[in-house]
C-alpha positions in Angstrom: 0.0 0.0 0.0 1.2 3.5 -0.7 0.1 6.9 0.6 0.4 10.1 -1.5 1.6 13.1 0.5 0.5 16.5 -0.7 0.6 20.0 0.8 -0.2 23.5 -0.4 2.8 24.7 1.7 5.2 23.4 -1.0 5.0 24.0 -4.8 2.6 21.9 -6.7 4.1 19.2 -9.0 4.8 20.6 -12.5 4.5 17.2 -14.1 2.8 13.9 -13.7 4.3 13.0 -10.3 3.5 13.4 -6.6 5.2 15.7 -4.1 5.9 12.6 -2.0 4.9 8.9 -1.7 5.0 6.8 1.4 5.3 3.0 1.4 6.3 0.6 4.2 7.3 3.5 6.5 9.6 5.2 3.9 8.8 8.6 2.4 10.2 9.4 -1.0 10.1 13.1 -1.7 10.3 14.3 -5.3 12.9 16.8 -6.2 12.0 20.3 -5.0 13.0 23.5 -6.8 13.2 27.0 -5.3 9.6 28.1 -6.1 7.8 30.0 -3.3 4.5 28.1 -3.0 2.6 31.3 -2.1 3.7 33.4 -5.1 5.1 30.9 -7.6 8.2 33.1 -7.8 11.7 31.7 -8.1 14.3 32.7 -5.5 17.2 34.5 -6.9 20.7 33.9 -5.4 21.9 30.3 -4.9 21.7 30.8 -1.1 18.1 32.0 -1.4 17.3 29.2 -3.8 18.7 26.5 -1.5 16.9 28.0 1.5 13.6 27.9 -0.4 14.2 24.3 -1.5 14.9 23.3 2.1 11.7 25.1 3.2 9.7 23.2 0.6 11.2 19.9 1.7 10.4 20.8 5.4 6.8 21.5 4.4 6.4 18.1 2.8 8.1 16.4 5.7 5.8 18.2 8.1 2.7 17.1 6.1 3.9 13.6 6.5 4.4 14.1 10.2 8.2 13.9 9.9 11.2 16.2 10.2 14.7 16.6 8.8 15.9 14.3 11.6 14.2 11.4 9.8 15.8 12.1 6.4 18.3 9.3 5.6 19.3 10.2 2.0 19.3 13.3 -0.2 20.4 14.0 -3.7 21.3 17.5 -4.7 21.2 18.6 -8.4 23.2 21.7 -9.2 23.6 23.5 -12.6 27.1 24.5 -11.4 29.4 22.7 -8.9 30.8 26.2 -8.4 27.8 26.6 -6.1 28.7 23.6 -4.0 30.2 25.5 -1.0 27.3 28.0 -0.8 24.7 25.2 -1.1 26.5 23.2 1.6 26.4 26.1 4.0 22.6 26.7 3.7 21.8 22.9 3.5 23.8 22.4 6.8 21.8 25.0 8.6 18.6 23.0 8.1 20.1 19.7 9.3 21.8 18.4 12.3 24.2 15.5 13.0 24.1 12.7 12.2 23.6 14.0 8.6 21.9 11.9 6.0 23.7 10.1 3.2 24.0 12.4 0.2 25.0 12.7 -3.5 25.6 15.9 -5.3 25.4 15.9 -9.1 26.0 18.7 -11.7 23.5 18.7 -14.5 23.0 21.0 -17.5 19.5 22.3 -16.7 16.7 22.2 -14.1 13.0 23.0 -14.5 12.0 26.6 -14.7 15.6 27.8 -14.8 16.4 26.7 -11.2 20.0 26.3 -10.1 19.4 23.7 -7.4 17.0 20.9 -6.8 17.0 18.5 -3.9 15.1 15.2 -3.4 15.0 13.3 -0.1 14.1 9.9 1.4 12.9 9.8 5.0 11.9 7.0 7.3 9.3 6.8 10.2 11.4 4.4 12.3 15.1 3.6 12.7 14.3 0.2 14.3 16.3 -2.7 12.8 
């Protein structure tokens, strides 16, 4: 069984996908770009973009009854690895140790001209 997670506090999907899907206690959050859900406007600087992406992820996690503490894996997509340090700084402000596993990938383009997109996987329980 799967549960679709959807909130108006994060941007609506711009394609045929869900904001997040939960199955067997694991929540898979689709990549979030830096759109303000209230205005539809794109944040400008890479720092502002990263902060908005993290706010969007937080809103989806909150809708699922979770927090960043339950995120076990993220993937960051950047249009330029020159932004790696700035993104790390903002990303790190939203998370605490122990940090989730992560990959960062440089790609040529992102939807709507964004410079950063982040997807996440979170779990309800850490029981083994």
